[in-house]
N, C-alpha and C positions, 0 to 999 in steps of 0.2 A: 504494500500500500504506500501512498505518498507519505513523505516525512511531514509530520504535523507537530507544531509546538503549541503550548498553552498561551493564549493571548489574554485571557481574563480569569478563568477559574483558578482557585488555589486548592492544593491538596494537602490535607493534614493527616499525617501518618503516625500511628502508634509505633512504639519500638518493641517492647517485650511481647513475644509470641506473635508478632506481626512482621516487623522488619527483620527480626531474628526468630529462630525456631523455638527459643527457650525464654524463660523468665530470668533476667539477669540477676536479680536479688536472690532468687532461689539457688542459682548456680554459684553465686558468690558465697552463700552459706555452705554449700557442699564443699567448696574449696577450702574455706577458712576452718571448717570443723574436721578436716582430715585428721584421723587419729583420735578424735574425741570419742570417749566411750558411749556417749548418747547421740552420736552424729545422726543416725537414721531417724530417731524420734524427733530431734529438733528440726532437721531439714523438712520432715513431713509436716510438722506443725507450721513452719513458714509457708510451705506449699499450700496447705489448707487455708491459711489466712489470705494468701494471694488469690486463690480461687473464689473465696467468699467476696473479696473486694471487686474482682472482675465481673462476678455475676450480680453485683448490686445487693448482696445479702447482708452487708454490714457497712458501717462508716469506713470509707476509704482511709481517712486520716488516722483513725484509731488503729486500723489494721496495719498501716505503714509503720507506725511507731512501735507496735508490738513486734513486728518483724525485725526492726532495727535493734530492739532490745535483745532479741534472740541471736543476733548475727555474730557478734564477737569476731570482727574481721579487722584487718590492717590494710594500709595502702598497698603493700606488696601483694596482697591477695587480689586487689583490683587489677594489678599488672598481669597476674596469671589469668584472671577472668577475661581480659581483653584478648589475650592470645587464643583462649578457648572460643570466644564469641566470633572471632574471624572465621572460624570453621562452621559457624551456625547461622550465618546470614541466610534468610529464606531464599530458596532457589529462584523464585520468580522475580525477586528484587535483583539478585545477581544477574539474571538473564537480561534485565532491562536497565542496566547501569547507564547505558547511553541516554535513555530517556531522562533518568534522574539528573544527569550532568547537563543535558541540553535545556532542561526546564527548571534548573536549580532555584531561580528567583521566585518561583511559584510553589515550591515544595517546602514543607515544614515538618520536622519531627516534634510532636508534642507528647510527652511521656511523663508518667508518674515515677519512672525509673530515675537513674542518676547520670548526670552529665559526665562524671569521671570515666564511665565505661561506654556511654552512648556516643559521645563526640568522636572518639578515635575510630569507631566502627562506621558511623554514618558518613563522615567526611571522606573515608576511603572509597565510598560509592558515589561521591559527587554531591552530597548534601552540604550546604554552607554551614560552617560552625555557628554563625550567628542566627541560623534558622533552626537550631536545636534548642528546645525549651524542655527542661527537666529539673528534677530536684538536685540538690548538692549535699554531700556529706560534710560533717564537721569532724575534725580530727584533733587528738591531743598532741602533746609535744613528742610522743613516741609513735606517732602515725597510726594510733588505734582509732577506729571509727567510734565516735561517742554519741552521734546524733545526726540530725539533719538541719539544714538552714530553715528555721521556722518562719523567716520573712518571705520565703518563696511561696507564691500562691499555689503552686502545684502540690505543696505539702498539706493543703487544706481540702475539706470536702468541697466538691464543685470547683476544684482548682483548674481543670482544663477549660471550663466555661469562663472563669475569670481571666485566664491567660488569653483566650481567644478574643474576649471583649477588649482587652488592652491592645491587641494587634490592629484592631480597626481595619480589617481587610475589606476592601470594596469589591463587590461582585460575587459570583457564585463561589461557594466553599464546599468541597467534598471531604468527608471524614472517613478514614479507613482504619479499622482496628478490631480487636477481638473482645474488648471489654465493654461493660455497661457504661463506664465513664466516657467512652468514645461515642456511644449512642447519645449521651446527654448533650453533646454538641448540636445534634440535630433537634433533639427535644427542646432545647433552649431557643431554637430559631437561628442560631449562629451558623449552622451548616445547612446547605440546601439538601444534601443527601448523605445518608450513612450507609457504608458498605461493611457488613460483618465479614471479617477476614477469617477464612477457615482452612487455610493451607496447613496450619500447624496444630490448631486446636479448635474444636467445635463447642460453643457454649449455647445450648438451646435457648436459654432465656434472652441472650443477646441476638441470636438469629431471628427470634420471633418478632423483634421490634425493628429489624433492619429494613431499609428500602430495597437493598439488593444483597445477595450472598455472593461474595467474591472468594472463590476457591483458590485464587492466586491473584497476583498483581496483573497478570495477563488478562484475567477476567475483567478487571476494572478498566484497563486500557481498551479492551475490545468493546465493552459497553459504551464507552465514550468516543469510539472511533479515533483513538490516539495512536501515535507511532509506538510500535512494540517489536520485541525481538521475535515473536512467533506470529504466524499468520492467523492462528486460531487458538483459543484456550483449550488445551487438551481435556480439561475437566468437562467440557461440553461435548466431547466425543464419547458416545456410549459404545461399550464393547460387551457383547453377549457371548459367554463361553458355556457351551453345553457338553453333556456326556462326561462330566468329571475329568476333563483334561488335566494334565499334570500341573501341580501348584506353581511350578516355575513359570508357566505361561501367564498365570494370574499376576504373579509378581512383576513380570516383564512389563505388562501394561500399567500396573499400579505405580511402579517406580517412575514411569514417565508422566504420571498425572492423569491418565485416562480414567473415565468413570466405568468401572467394570461390574457386571452382574454375572455371577457364577451359578450354574445349574448342574446338579449331579446327573440327572437323567436326560433322555432324548425327549423331544416334543413332537407331537403329531402335527399334521398340516394346519388344522384349525388353531391350535395353540400357538404355533409358530407365526401364523399370519397376524395374530394379535401382538405377540411379544416382540416381533421384529420391527415394529413401528418405531421410528426415531433412532434405530440402531445403525451405527456407521460401520462397525466391524463385527462379524460373527465367526465364532470358532466352533466346529463340529467334529464328530468322528463319523463312524459308518452308519449309525442308526437314524440319523436325522436327514430327512430328504428336503432339499431346497428346490422346490418346484417353481414353475412359472407363476402359479398363483401366489406362492410365498413372496416371490420377487416383486409381484405387482403391489404387494403391501409394504415393501421395503422402501419407504420414501426417502431414506437418507443413506442407504447402504452403499459403501464404497469398496469393501473388500471382504472376501470370504476365506477363511483358513480351514482346510481339511487336515485335521490332526491324524492323518493316516496316509496310506499310499493312494488308495482309490478315490476317484472323484465322480463316479457314476451316480452317486446320490445327489448330485448338483446339476441343474440345467445350465450347462456351461455356455451354450449359445445365447440363451436368454440373458444370462448374467452379462456376457460381453456386449450385447446390444444395449444394455443399460449403463455401460461404462463401469461395471463391477469386476474387479480383478480377483481371480481365484488362485490360491497357492496351496500346495500340498507338501507332504514329506516323503518324497520318492525313495529315499535311501536310509532314513533314520532307524527303521526297525527291521531292516533286511536280515541282519545277523540273528535276531530273535526268532524270526520265522524259519530261517534255515536250521537253527539248532532244534526247534520243535519238530521239524520234518525229519531230521536225522534220528532224533530220539524215538519218535513214533515208528519210523521205518524199522528200526532195530527191534523194538518191542513187538511189532506185528510179525516180522519174519521169524522171530524166535518163539512166537505164540505165547508170549509172556502174559498177555491180558487174560487169556483163558486159564493158564496155570494159576495166576493170582486169584481169579474168581473161585476156582476150585478149592484153593487153600482156605479162603474165607468161609467156604461151605464145609470145611473139614475133610476135604478129599486130598489125599496124598498121591499124586500121579507122577512119579519120577520116571519120565520117559523122554526119549529124543524124537519121538514121532511128530512130524510136522514142524520141527524146529530147525532153522537153517542159519548159516552165517550170511552176512551181506557181501563178504568178499567173493568176487567172481560173478556176482549177479549183475544183470543188466538193468540199469536205471533209465527209464524213459521219461523225459520232462516235456510236457505240453506247455510251451512258452519258455523263452530264454532271455528274460529281462534281468533286472538287478538281483532278484532273488534266485531265479533259475541259474544264473551264471555262478553265483556264490555257492549254491548247493552243488553245482557241478564240480567245483574245486574240492569241496569237502568230501563228496562221495568218491571221487577219484582217489583221494588220499586214503580212503577206507578200502581200496582195492576193487571198486566197482567199475564196470564198463558203463560209460555215460553216453546216452543218445538224446537228441532233442529235436522237436519239431516246432517251428515258428513261422508264421505267415510272412514275417519281415526278414529280410536277409540279415543274419547276425554273425559276427566273428566268434568262432568257438574258442574256448579257453582249454589249455592242456590238450588232452587226447579226446575231448568230447567230439562226437560226430553228429552232424546235421543230417536228418533224414528228409526226404522230399515230400512225403505225405504223412498225414496223421495215421492212416491205416497201417502203414509200414511200421510206425513207432509202436502202435498198440499190439501188433502181432509179435514183435521181437522182445518186448520188455517183461522182466520179472517183477519190477516195481514201477508203477506209473504215478507221477506226481504232477498235479495241475498248478500252473503258474501263469494264468492268463488274466487279462484285465476285464473290467465289468461292462464292456460295450454290449449293446443289445444283440449284436450278431453272435455273441458267444453263448446266448441262452441255450441250455440243453445241448451244449457241444458234445457232451458224453451222455448217451442214452442207451437203450437196449441194443441197437445195432452195434455201437462201439464196444459194449461189454462182450457181445458175442464174438468180436474180433480178437479179444484178448486171450492170452494163455490161460489154461485152467490153473487155478490156484494162485492167480496174480494178487499182488498187494496193491491196493489203490488208495491214493491220498489226495484230498482236496483242501488246500489251505489258501485258495485264491479268492473266488467269489461264489456265493451260494447258488446263483441261478445257472451256473455253467454245467451242473450235473443234474440229471433227472433222478431225484431221490428215490422214487418208486422203483426205477430200473436198477439202481444200486442195491436197494434192499432185496430185490428178487435175485440179483447176482450173488449176494452173500448167502442167501438161503439155499441156493442151488449148489453152492460150492465153487462156482466160477471164480468168485473173489474170495480168497482165503482169509483176508484181513483188510480192514479199511480204517482210515482215520479221516474224520471230517471236522473242520473247524468253522466252516461257514455254511449258511443255510439260506434257502429262498426266502423264508420268513424267520426273523429272529425277534425274541422278546425285546421290548423297548426298555424295560427295567429289570433288575434282578428279582423283583417281586412277581413278575409274570411267569407262568408255567411254560416250560419248553415241551413242545409236542413234535414228534417225528416218527416216521415208519422205521427208522434205524434204531430206535430205543430197544434194548434188550437182546439185540442180535449178538452172536458169539464173535469174539476177536474183532470187535469194532470199538475204536476209540472216538468218543464224541467230546469235543471241547467247545466252550462258549465264545467263539471268535476271539481267541486270546493269542493268535500267532504272533502279534507284535506287542502283546501285553506283558512286557517285563519292565522292571523299574528302570533299567538302563535305556530301553527303547523309548519308553514314554517320556523320560526326562530329556532324551535327545530330541524327540519331536517337540516337546515343550519349549525347548530353546530354538529349534530351527524355524518352526512355522511363525511364531511371533516376530522373529528377526526379519523374516521376509515381509510380513505385514507392516512392521514398523518402518522398514526401508521404503515401502510404497507410500505410506502415509506421510513420513517425515521428509523424504527425499525425492519421491516420485519414481524410484527405480522399480521396474516391473519384472526384472530378471527372475526366472523361475516360475512365472505364472503359467498356468496350463491353458488359459483361454484368452490371453492378452498379448499384444505385440511386446516382445521382450526387449527392454532397454535397461542397460546398466549405466547409471549416471554418476558423475563425480559429485563430491559434496558441494553444496551451494556456498559460494564465497562472495560476500560484498555485492550481491545482486538479488533480485527477486525472480522467482521461478514460476512461469506460467505452464500449467498442465492442461492441454486441450485434447479431449477425446471426442472423436467425430466418426460419422459413417464414412467408410472407405469409398469415397467418390472423388472423381478428378477435380482439381482446382482449389481444394481447401487450403493447402499450404500457400498457394499464390495469393489467395484472399487475405490470409493472415499477414503475410509479408507486406501486402499493400497497406494494410492498417498500420503496421509498424512504421512504414515509410511516411505515411500521411501525418502521423503523430510525432515524427522525429524521435522515435524510440531507438536507443542504442542497444543493439543485441550483443551480448557477450558470449552466448553459446546457444546452439540450436540442434535439436535431435528429432528425428522422425523414424517411426517404424510402423508398419502396417501388417495386418493379416487379411484374410479373405473378407472380413466383414467390417473391421474398424481400423481407424488410424489413431496414432498416439503421437502428438507433437509436444515437445518440451522446449521452451524458450527461456533462457536466462537473460534478463534485461537490466539496464541501469535503473536506479530507484526513482528517478524523476519522471512521473507520468500522472495522468489525470484519471478520475473516475469515469469520465466519458470514454476514454480509450478502453478501459476494462469492459465497459458495456458493449462497445463495438465488437470486441473479441467474442463475448458471450453470444452475440446475435448472429455470428457467421452461420450461414445455412449448413445444416448437417451436424451442428454441435450436439453432442450427447451429454457431456459433462465438462465443466471447467473448474479448475482449482488454482489457488495461488499459494506458494510457499516462500517464506523468508525467515 
């Protein structure tokens, strides 16, 4: 956005728990009482007095004096506190230091804290020393704090009101703070608006009387259309995470200030249509379906994260047509799936499941009948992607002969051999393992005809997608003995929550391992996915990079430096870039970088421009014919 400065309004900012993340006097007490046998009790008593004063539950002046009496601090402790407070400046104020410096004549710190530790911190971020109004300590000849300056109006009840009256500021005044004394500036009529600042602490009584809730200084600047370090306050970006994704994903968004809602289970279409309204980012796993109808209700959605490999549960084309980028985790859980496949293959070929069930029933059957080694057996893989290739390497290390069939030409690893037809693979393999994607064409890829083509006594495994195997045909093949053992991790219909019963024709069949879609469900895999997918989503939101998207033109962008970035998503029709460039030329816009990538349906133009431009220019860009979505980053 254009650089703006304040021409009239004044901004009054509280210090403790607003400009900094902590209460200075509380922290001074913690420092001064180090080693004191009753340190925890005294510090807690001071904290309680602070909270009562901030919530308007007691006389501020009385509380301040009680806290000073409990303090027992020296000037040297203040020096330590200043060093500590430098690390505790609120993130949003640090981000917007340029604004503070640029508008320093209209910004004041008015605090019931103390100048001795406020001035060094505030001035480092551009606040004028003579614009800091706060209490002052009194010291004895040994530099012990013995009281406060009683002549300072800020040491009295209603002190902030008296101070602001004395300043005689003409024009609008905005007050920002976390305490009730900050609200009283508005209540008294001295401030036009009061913003309850909640980046560090939320005080419900204060929030209830505020004109606005400012979750950060960015929020305040955004509300007033003022120059800021971020193009949008992240607290206003709603993130919906479903299906109990790993907690590291939740933390990744929360640490950047996004508004996150976390849901343990999946949602059906009707629920999702309602919950997705006003959501900008959604994270799902395999049970949640994002259909065209869901997307029609997603009025603010910009990105979808699939915390899994597959994306067939998402209408990718519809998402792309709406300018919504989709990201997945194609490699993060491959090792977990491979290890499960290898483990189950060995259990099945050794007939361990049957032996174990017999033992639980009290039957001792010490026999080698029907038990084999995997060494020397032929493993046939249907699909040779990231999981298939890794399984190929592990199986070969176990002494197996590896064959694969894939509709796409793939480079084989090690001694794995590609077969030209699925039928050839089915006929030759002792163990068949499915590793195909979830496209519609793969529905019932393996049915009665395919089972009939397999060897008698084959081991069959499906850890790919539920709909690629005809479950009834598999059940018949197990019952007839055509399939000696099977493992199935995915099903055409899967319960949406752990409370729902699982029904299948495969239940109760001998030497059949059934698992509840846990191929990638290891702590390591889920944590890897929890890191990988949010990283891609955050790159897209913060930087515009779409690299790794499964439905979007892929662009890997450099970090934005000293420019504003325009992100223009449009229908892939001729002439859009020419129209955009004509607008840049007509408005004398200096372009510092330009990137374009298209796919069959949409185009993605990214333009870095100098900061001097008008709102009219932005409106022209938005109105270019074919525009699907437009964003700005800075």
